[in-house]
N, C-alpha and C positions, 0 to 999 in steps of 0.2 A: 504494500500500500504506500502511496505517495502522500506526504503531508507538507503543508506550508506552515513553517514555524520560525521562531527566533533563534539565532545563533549568537551567543555572547562574544563580545570582543572588548577592547579597551583595557585600561589599566585598573588596578585595584581602586575601588571607591569612585571610579569614573566609567560607568558602564556605557557600552555602545552595542547595539544589536543589529545584525543583518537579518533581513527577512529572506529566508531561503526556501527552496523546494528541495526536499530530501526524502529518501526512503525512510520509512518509520523505524527500521531496525538500526539505523546508524546513530552514533553518538550525537549529542546536542551540538557540539562544536566540531564534529567530524566532517566527513565527505558530504557534499551536497551536489544536487543536479544543476541548479541555477540560482543565482542571487537576483531577487526581483525588487529589492528596496532596502531601506534602513530605518531604524528608529533610534533617536538620540534622546533619552529621557531627561537629560540635564542640559538641554539646549537653552541658550539665553534667548532673549526677545529678537535678537538680530540673526540668529542661526536657524537653520531649517530643522524642524523636529522630526518629521516623518516624510519620507519619499517612497513612492510605490509605483511600479510600472503596472498600471491598471490593465493594459492589454494582455500582459503576460499572466496576471492574476486570473483574468477571465479565461484565458486559454487553459491554464492548469486546472481550474475548477471544472471546465467543460470536459476534460479527460478523466475526471474522477478524483482529483486531489482534494483532500480535506484540510481546511485551515484550523489552526489551534484557536481556542477561545480568545487569547490575547491578540492574535493577528486579526480575528474578526472584529474586535473592538477597535483596533487601529484603522482598519478599512472603513469602519463607520465614521471615525473621526476625520479621516481624509475626505470622505464623501461630504460631510457637513462643511468643512472648510473650503472645499472647491465648489460647493453649490452656487449657482448663479444668483446674484442678489437682484431681487425685483426692484425696478426703478419706479419711483412715484411719478405719475404723469401730471 
């Protein structure tokens, strides 16, 4: 089974996560199939917090990959921040 999950990187006390597509049997930070984005939980106001290749996410879900609950939450956050703002007429 293929899953979409976070792989931890960064230094001690400075976490940084890659959003990866991997086989469920591999280690959290081990071999992965494709990197489709990142999540920086300690990003400042001027830095990018989440980046996600939406087209690749859609592709992997269409072929049966399952996203972890944390990745699902991040996808919803990205959808809210990228939603078009209605303009008042």
